[in-house]
DSSP file (Angstrom, degrees, kcal/mol; ACC not computed):
  #  RESIDUE AA STRUCTURE BP1 BP2  ACC     N-H-->O    O-->H-N    N-H-->O    O-->H-N    TCO  KAPPA ALPHA  PHI   PSI    X-CA   Y-CA   Z-CA
    1    1 A M              0   0    0      0, 0.0     2,-0.3     0, 0.0     0, 0.0   0.000 360.0 360.0 360.0 132.3   23.6   72.8   29.8
    2    2 A D        -     0   0    0      1,-0.0     0, 0.0     0, 0.0     0, 0.0  -0.614 360.0-154.3 -81.6 142.3   22.0   74.5   26.7
    3    3 A V        -     0   0    0     -2,-0.3     2,-0.1     2,-0.0    -1,-0.0  -0.962  13.4-139.5-118.3 113.1   18.3   74.4   26.4
    4    4 A P        -     0   0    0      0, 0.0     2,-0.5     0, 0.0     0, 0.0  -0.412   9.6-146.9 -71.0 148.1   17.0   74.7   22.8
    5    5 A V        -     0   0    0     -2,-0.1     2,-0.9     2,-0.0    -2,-0.0  -0.972   2.3-156.2-116.8 120.4   13.9   76.8   22.2
    6    6 A L        +     0   0    0     -2,-0.5     3,-0.0     1,-0.1     0, 0.0  -0.842  25.2 161.1 -96.3 105.4   11.6   75.8   19.4
    7    7 A D        +     0   0    0     -2,-0.9     2,-0.3     1,-0.1    -1,-0.1   0.326  59.7  37.2-110.4   7.5    9.7   78.9   18.4
    8    8 A E  S    S-     0   0    0      3,-0.0    -1,-0.1     0, 0.0     0, 0.0  -0.987  84.7 -99.9-151.8 159.6    8.5   77.8   15.0
    9    9 A K        -     0   0    0     -2,-0.3     3,-0.1     1,-0.1    -2,-0.1  -0.461  47.5 -98.1 -77.5 151.3    7.1   74.7   13.3
   10   10 A P    >   -     0   0    0      0, 0.0     3,-1.5     0, 0.0    -1,-0.1  -0.362  50.4 -91.5 -64.5 148.9    9.4   72.6   11.1
   11   11 A P  T 3  S+     0   0    0      0, 0.0    -3,-0.0     0, 0.0     0, 0.0  -0.355 110.6  18.7 -62.1 140.3    9.1   73.3    7.4
   12   12 A G  T 3  S+     0   0    0      1,-0.3     2,-0.1    -3,-0.1    -3,-0.0   0.519  83.5 159.3  79.6   5.8    6.6   71.1    5.6
   13   13 A R    <   -     0   0    0     -3,-1.5    -1,-0.3     1,-0.1     3,-0.1  -0.409  35.8-132.7 -65.0 133.2    4.8   70.1    8.8
   14   14 A K        -     0   0    0     -2,-0.1    -1,-0.1     1,-0.1     2,-0.0  -0.539  29.3 -93.6 -84.2 151.9    1.3   68.9    8.1
   15   15 A P        -     0   0    0      0, 0.0     2,-0.4     0, 0.0    -1,-0.1  -0.333  37.1-140.0 -64.7 147.2   -1.7   70.2   10.1
   16   16 A I        -     0   0    0     -3,-0.1     2,-0.5     2,-0.0    -3,-0.0  -0.918   6.2-148.7-111.4 133.6   -2.7   68.1   13.2
   17   17 A K        -     0   0    0     -2,-0.4     2,-0.4     2,-0.0     0, 0.0  -0.885  13.9-171.1-102.1 130.4   -6.3   67.5   14.1
   18   18 A T        +     0   0    0     -2,-0.5     2,-0.3     2,-0.0    -2,-0.0  -0.972   7.2 175.1-121.4 136.2   -7.2   67.1   17.8
   19   19 A A        -     0   0    0     -2,-0.4     2,-0.5     2,-0.0    -2,-0.0  -0.998  20.7-156.9-141.6 144.8  -10.6   66.0   19.0
   20   20 A V        +     0   0    0     -2,-0.3     2,-0.3     0, 0.0    -2,-0.0  -0.990  26.5 173.5-119.7 121.3  -12.1   65.2   22.4
   21   21 A L        -     0   0    0     -2,-0.5     2,-0.1     5,-0.0    -2,-0.0  -0.908  34.6-100.5-130.5 155.0  -15.1   62.9   22.3
   22   22 A S    >   -     0   0    0     -2,-0.3     3,-2.0     1,-0.1    -1,-0.0  -0.391  30.8-121.2 -68.1 147.5  -17.3   61.1   24.7
   23   23 A T  G >  S+     0   0    0      1,-0.3     3,-1.6     2,-0.2     4,-0.2   0.689 109.7  75.3 -64.2 -16.5  -16.7   57.4   25.2
   24   24 A E  G 3  S+     0   0    0      1,-0.3    -1,-0.3     2,-0.1     3,-0.3   0.705  93.5  52.9 -65.6 -18.2  -20.3   56.9   24.1
   25   25 A R  G <> S+     0   0    0     -3,-2.0     4,-2.2     1,-0.2    -1,-0.3   0.119  73.3 119.0-102.4  20.1  -19.0   57.6   20.6
   26   26 A M  H <> S+     0   0    0     -3,-1.6     4,-2.7     1,-0.2     5,-0.2   0.881  72.2  51.8 -56.1 -44.7  -16.3   54.9   20.7
   27   27 A D  H  > S+     0   0    0     -3,-0.3     4,-2.2     1,-0.2    -1,-0.2   0.902 110.4  49.9 -60.7 -40.3  -17.6   52.9   17.8
   28   28 A E  H  > S+     0   0    0     -3,-0.3     4,-1.9     2,-0.2    -1,-0.2   0.898 111.5  48.5 -63.6 -41.9  -17.7   56.0   15.7
   29   29 A V  H  X S+     0   0    0     -4,-2.2     4,-2.3     2,-0.2    -2,-0.2   0.925 111.1  49.5 -65.8 -45.4  -14.1   56.9   16.6
   30   30 A V  H  X S+     0   0    0     -4,-2.7     4,-2.4     1,-0.2    -2,-0.2   0.890 109.6  52.0 -63.4 -39.6  -12.8   53.4   15.9
   31   31 A D  H  X S+     0   0    0     -4,-2.2     4,-2.0    -5,-0.2    -1,-0.2   0.900 108.9  50.8 -61.8 -39.9  -14.5   53.4   12.5
   32   32 A H  H  X S+     0   0    0     -4,-1.9     4,-2.4     2,-0.2    -2,-0.2   0.901 109.0  51.5 -63.1 -41.1  -12.8   56.7   11.8
   33   33 A L  H  X S+     0   0    0     -4,-2.3     4,-2.8     2,-0.2     5,-0.2   0.916 107.2  53.0 -61.4 -43.3   -9.5   55.2   12.7
   34   34 A R  H  X S+     0   0    0     -4,-2.4     4,-2.4     1,-0.2    -2,-0.2   0.919 110.6  47.1 -58.1 -44.5  -10.1   52.2   10.4
   35   35 A R  H  X S+     0   0    0     -4,-2.0     4,-1.4     2,-0.2    -1,-0.2   0.914 112.2  49.8 -63.7 -43.0  -10.8   54.6    7.5
   36   36 A A  H  <>S+     0   0    0     -4,-2.4     5,-2.8     1,-0.2    -2,-0.2   0.909 111.5  48.6 -62.9 -42.5   -7.6   56.7    8.3
   37   37 A I  H ><5S+     0   0    0     -4,-2.8     3,-1.9     1,-0.2    -1,-0.2   0.910 108.3  54.1 -63.6 -42.4   -5.5   53.5    8.5
   38   38 A A  H 3<5S+     0   0    0     -4,-2.4    -1,-0.2     1,-0.3    -2,-0.2   0.803 106.5  53.1 -61.8 -28.4   -6.9   52.3    5.1
   39   39 A E  T 3<5S-     0   0    0     -4,-1.4    -1,-0.3    -3,-0.2    -2,-0.2   0.403 123.9-107.0 -85.5   1.6   -5.9   55.7    3.7
   40   40 A G  T < 5S+     0   0    0     -3,-1.9    -3,-0.2     1,-0.3     2,-0.1   0.644  75.5 135.8  83.7  15.7   -2.3   55.1    5.0
   41   41 A R      < -     0   0    0     -5,-2.8     2,-0.3    -6,-0.2    -1,-0.3  -0.466  40.8-145.8 -93.8 167.5   -2.6   57.7    7.8
   42   42 A Q        -     0   0    0     -2,-0.1     2,-0.3    61,-0.0    61,-0.2  -0.837  11.6-166.6-125.7 164.6   -1.5   57.4   11.4
   43   43 A C  E     -a  103   0A   0     59,-2.3    61,-2.6    -2,-0.3     2,-0.4  -0.997  17.8-134.6-151.6 154.3   -2.8   58.8   14.7
   44   44 A Y  E     -a  104   0A   0     -2,-0.3     2,-0.5    59,-0.2    61,-0.2  -0.858  13.5-158.2-100.0 142.0   -1.9   59.3   18.3
   45   45 A W  E     -a  105   0A   0     59,-2.6    61,-2.8    -2,-0.4     2,-0.5  -0.959  15.1-158.1-120.4 110.3   -4.5   58.4   21.0
   46   46 A V  E     -a  106   0A   0     -2,-0.5    61,-0.2    59,-0.2    59,-0.1  -0.766   8.8-171.2 -98.5 129.7   -3.6   60.3   24.1
   47   47 A C  E     -a  107   0A   0     59,-3.0    61,-3.5    -2,-0.5    13,-0.1  -0.859  26.5-134.0-117.0 151.9   -4.8   59.1   27.6
   48   48 A P  S    S+     0   0    0      0, 0.0     2,-0.3     0, 0.0    12,-0.1   0.661  87.2  37.9 -79.6 -15.4   -4.7   60.9   30.9
   49   49 A L  B     -c   60   0B   0     10,-0.5    12,-3.1     1,-0.1    13,-0.1  -0.915  60.7-146.5-133.8 157.2   -3.3   57.9   32.9
   50   50 A V  S    S+     0   0    0     -2,-0.3    12,-2.3    10,-0.2    13,-0.3   0.911  86.9  10.6 -83.8 -54.1   -0.9   55.0   32.4
   51   51 A G  S    S-     0   0    0      1,-0.2    -1,-0.2    10,-0.2    10,-0.1  -0.645  99.8 -66.1-119.4 176.1   -2.8   52.4   34.5
   52   52 A E        -     0   0    0     -2,-0.2     2,-0.4     8,-0.1    -1,-0.2  -0.226  46.4-149.3 -62.2 151.9   -6.2   52.2   36.1
   53   53 A S        -     0   0    0      3,-0.4     5,-0.2     5,-0.3    -1,-0.0  -0.978  18.0-157.5-126.5 137.7   -7.0   54.5   39.0
   54   54 A E  S    S+     0   0    0     -2,-0.4    -1,-0.1     1,-0.1     3,-0.1   0.657  98.7  49.0 -80.9 -16.3   -9.2   53.9   42.0
   55   55 A V  S    S+     0   0    0      1,-0.1     2,-0.4     2,-0.0    -1,-0.1   0.848 110.3  46.0 -91.5 -39.9   -9.6   57.6   42.4
   56   56 A M        -     0   0    0      2,-0.1     2,-1.1     1,-0.0    -3,-0.4  -0.849  67.9-140.0-113.4 143.9  -10.5   58.8   38.9
   57   57 A D        +     0   0    0     -2,-0.4     2,-0.3    -5,-0.1    -3,-0.1  -0.569  60.2 125.5 -97.1  67.4  -13.0   57.3   36.4
   58   58 A L        -     0   0    0     -2,-1.1     2,-0.5    -5,-0.2    -5,-0.3  -0.917  66.0-108.5-126.4 151.5  -10.8   57.7   33.3
   59   59 A I        -     0   0    0     -2,-0.3   -10,-0.5    -7,-0.1     2,-0.1  -0.681  37.2-140.2 -81.2 126.6   -9.6   55.3   30.7
   60   60 A A  B  >  -c   49   0B   0     -2,-0.5     4,-2.6   -12,-0.1   -10,-0.2  -0.462  18.7-113.2 -86.8 158.5   -5.9   54.5   31.1
   61   61 A A  H  > S+     0   0    0    -12,-3.1     4,-2.8     1,-0.2     5,-0.2   0.894 115.7  52.0 -57.7 -44.3   -3.4   54.1   28.2
   62   62 A E  H  > S+     0   0    0    -12,-2.3     4,-1.9     1,-0.2    -1,-0.2   0.892 111.9  46.3 -63.3 -39.1   -2.8   50.4   28.9
   63   63 A E  H  > S+     0   0    0    -13,-0.3     4,-2.1     2,-0.2    -2,-0.2   0.923 114.2  47.0 -68.1 -44.8   -6.6   49.7   28.9
   64   64 A R  H  X S+     0   0    0     -4,-2.6     4,-2.9     1,-0.2     5,-0.3   0.892 110.1  54.5 -64.4 -40.1   -7.2   51.7   25.7
   65   65 A F  H  X S+     0   0    0     -4,-2.8     4,-2.6    -5,-0.2     5,-0.2   0.932 108.8  47.8 -57.4 -48.5   -4.2   50.0   24.1
   66   66 A K  H  X S+     0   0    0     -4,-1.9     4,-2.0     1,-0.2    -2,-0.2   0.910 113.9  47.4 -60.8 -43.5   -5.6   46.6   24.8
   67   67 A H  H  X S+     0   0    0     -4,-2.1     4,-1.8     2,-0.2    -2,-0.2   0.942 115.2  43.7 -64.4 -49.0   -9.0   47.5   23.5
   68   68 A L  H  X>S+     0   0    0     -4,-2.9     4,-3.6     1,-0.2     5,-0.5   0.878 112.5  52.8 -66.9 -37.3   -7.7   49.1   20.3
   69   69 A R  H  X5S+     0   0    0     -4,-2.6     4,-1.7    -5,-0.3    -1,-0.2   0.905 110.6  47.1 -64.3 -40.7   -5.3   46.3   19.7
   70   70 A A  H  <5S+     0   0    0     -4,-2.0    -1,-0.2    -5,-0.2    -2,-0.2   0.837 120.3  40.2 -67.3 -32.7   -8.1   43.7   20.0
   71   71 A T  H  <5S+     0   0    0     -4,-1.8    -2,-0.2    -5,-0.2    -3,-0.2   0.891 128.6  25.6 -84.0 -43.1  -10.3   45.8   17.7
   72   72 A L  H  <5S-     0   0    0     -4,-3.6    -3,-0.2     1,-0.2    -2,-0.2   0.678 117.7 -87.1-100.4 -21.2   -7.8   47.0   15.0
   73   73 A G    >X< -     0   0    0     -4,-1.7     4,-1.1    -5,-0.5     3,-0.9  -0.205  29.0 -96.8 122.1 146.0   -5.1   44.3   15.1
   74   74 A E  T 34 S+     0   0    0      1,-0.2     3,-0.3     2,-0.2    -1,-0.1   0.870 120.0  46.8 -62.8 -40.4   -2.0   43.5   17.1
   75   75 A D  T 34 S+     0   0    0      1,-0.2    -1,-0.2    -6,-0.1    27,-0.1   0.565 107.4  59.9 -79.9  -7.6    0.5   45.0   14.5
   76   76 A V  T <4 S+     0   0    0     -3,-0.9    27,-2.3    25,-0.2    26,-2.0   0.804  97.5  58.1 -90.1 -32.9   -1.6   48.1   14.0
   77   77 A V  E  <  -b  103   0A   0     -4,-1.1     2,-0.2    -3,-0.3    27,-0.2  -0.863  59.3-177.2-113.4 132.3   -1.5   49.6   17.6
   78   78 A G  E     -b  104   0A   0     25,-3.0    27,-2.8    -2,-0.4     2,-0.4  -0.744  13.0-143.0-118.6 169.7    1.5   50.5   19.7
   79   79 A L  E     +b  105   0A   0     -2,-0.2     2,-0.3    25,-0.2    27,-0.2  -0.996  17.3 173.1-136.2 138.0    1.9   51.9   23.2
   80   80 A V  E     +b  106   0A   0     25,-2.3    27,-1.1    -2,-0.4     2,-0.3  -0.975  11.6 145.9-146.1 133.1    4.3   54.4   24.8
   81   81 A H    >   -     0   0    0     -2,-0.3     3,-1.7    25,-0.2     8,-0.1  -0.977  55.9 -99.6-158.8 165.0    4.4   55.9   28.2
   82   82 A G  T 3  S+     0   0    0     -2,-0.3     4,-0.1     1,-0.3     7,-0.1   0.629 113.5  61.8 -66.0 -16.7    6.9   57.1   30.8
   83   83 A Q  T 3  S+     0   0    0      2,-0.1    -1,-0.3     3,-0.0     3,-0.1   0.502  84.0  98.4 -89.4  -3.3    6.8   54.0   33.0
   84   84 A M  S <  S-     0   0    0     -3,-1.7     5,-0.0     1,-0.1    -4,-0.0  -0.497  89.4 -93.6 -78.9 151.8    8.1   51.8   30.1
   85   85 A P    >>  -     0   0    0      0, 0.0     4,-2.2     0, 0.0     3,-0.5  -0.365  37.9-114.4 -59.9 146.6   11.7   50.8   29.9
   86   86 A H  H 3> S+     0   0    0      1,-0.2     4,-2.6     2,-0.2     5,-0.2   0.856 115.2  55.0 -52.5 -41.6   13.7   53.2   27.7
   87   87 A V  H 3> S+     0   0    0      1,-0.2     4,-2.1     2,-0.2    -1,-0.2   0.894 108.8  47.6 -62.7 -41.2   14.4   50.4   25.1
   88   88 A E  H <> S+     0   0    0     -3,-0.5     4,-2.4     2,-0.2    -1,-0.2   0.894 111.3  50.6 -68.5 -40.3   10.7   49.6   24.8
   89   89 A K  H  X S+     0   0    0     -4,-2.2     4,-2.6     2,-0.2     5,-0.2   0.935 111.3  48.5 -61.3 -46.1    9.7   53.3   24.4
   90   90 A D  H  X S+     0   0    0     -4,-2.6     4,-2.5     1,-0.2    -2,-0.2   0.904 111.9  49.3 -60.8 -41.7   12.4   53.7   21.7
   91   91 A A  H  X S+     0   0    0     -4,-2.1     4,-2.3     2,-0.2    -1,-0.2   0.901 111.2  49.2 -65.1 -41.0   11.2   50.6   19.9
   92   92 A A  H  X S+     0   0    0     -4,-2.4     4,-1.8     2,-0.2    -2,-0.2   0.917 113.8  45.8 -64.9 -43.4    7.5   51.8   20.0
   93   93 A M  H  X S+     0   0    0     -4,-2.6     4,-2.6     2,-0.2    -2,-0.2   0.896 112.2  51.3 -66.9 -39.8    8.4   55.2   18.7
   94   94 A A  H  X S+     0   0    0     -4,-2.5     4,-2.4    -5,-0.2     6,-0.2   0.902 108.7  51.0 -64.4 -41.0   10.7   53.8   15.9
   95   95 A A  H  X>S+     0   0    0     -4,-2.3     5,-1.6     2,-0.2     6,-1.5   0.891 112.7  46.6 -63.4 -39.1    7.9   51.4   14.8
   96   96 A F  H ><5S+     0   0    0     -4,-1.8     3,-0.7     4,-0.2    -2,-0.2   0.908 111.5  50.9 -68.0 -42.6    5.5   54.4   14.6
   97   97 A Q  H 3<5S+     0   0    0     -4,-2.6    -2,-0.2     1,-0.2    -1,-0.2   0.874 108.9  51.4 -64.2 -37.7    8.0   56.5   12.8
   98   98 A R  H 3<5S-     0   0    0     -4,-2.4    -1,-0.2    -5,-0.2    -2,-0.2   0.652 115.7-117.2 -71.3 -15.2    8.6   53.7   10.2
   99   99 A G  T <<5S+     0   0    0     -3,-0.7    -3,-0.2    -4,-0.6    -2,-0.1   0.477  85.3 117.9  89.2   3.1    4.8   53.6    9.6
  100  100 A Q  S   <S+     0   0    0     -5,-1.6     2,-0.5    -6,-0.2    -4,-0.2   0.925  72.9  51.4 -67.1 -44.5    4.7   50.0   10.9
  101  101 A T        -     0   0    0     -6,-1.5    -2,-0.2    -9,-0.1   -24,-0.2  -0.822  66.2-174.4 -93.3 130.4    2.4   51.1   13.8
  102  102 A K  S    S+     0   0    0    -26,-2.0   -59,-2.3    -2,-0.5     2,-0.4   0.757  71.9  39.3 -96.6 -29.2   -0.6   53.1   12.6
  103  103 A V  E     -ab  43  77A   0    -27,-2.3   -25,-3.0   -61,-0.2     2,-0.6  -0.990  66.7-165.6-125.2 126.2   -2.1   54.1   16.0
  104  104 A L  E     -ab  44  78A   0    -61,-2.6   -59,-2.6    -2,-0.4     2,-0.5  -0.942   7.1-155.9-116.4 113.9    0.1   55.0   18.9
  105  105 A V  E     +ab  45  79A   0    -27,-2.8   -25,-2.3    -2,-0.6     2,-0.3  -0.749  23.9 174.6 -87.4 129.2   -1.6   55.1   22.3
  106  106 A A  E     -ab  46  80A   0    -61,-2.8   -59,-3.0    -2,-0.5     2,-0.5  -0.926  34.6-116.4-135.8 157.2    0.3   57.4   24.7
  107  107 A K  E      a   47   0A   0    -27,-1.1   -25,-0.1    -2,-0.3   -57,-0.1  -0.828 360.0 360.0 -91.7 131.3    0.0   58.8   28.2
  108  108 A R              0   0    0    -61,-3.5    -1,-0.1    -2,-0.5   -62,-0.1   0.480 360.0 360.0 -63.2 360.0   -0.4   62.6   28.2
């Protein structure tokens, strides 16, 4: 089996901004998301877990998805993670690629 090696960025790739913020600044982050969506932009929201953990005090992708969807709107926020059926993952990625979904919550 051949394994491709990506050693350079695709032509025309736009810069990506990454930020790590405290949950105490959640309202500020959501307001920033609203402005970005209004400008026609998209974003990924990466979480360290898929579901809740009794061991770690971290926000899981499913929980963050529910919160953002309730705050920003059902059609605005999508979810993708490795425990989803392949068909659902493909549909979530396709909706994001088409621009239908503006925020995609994912598990790191």
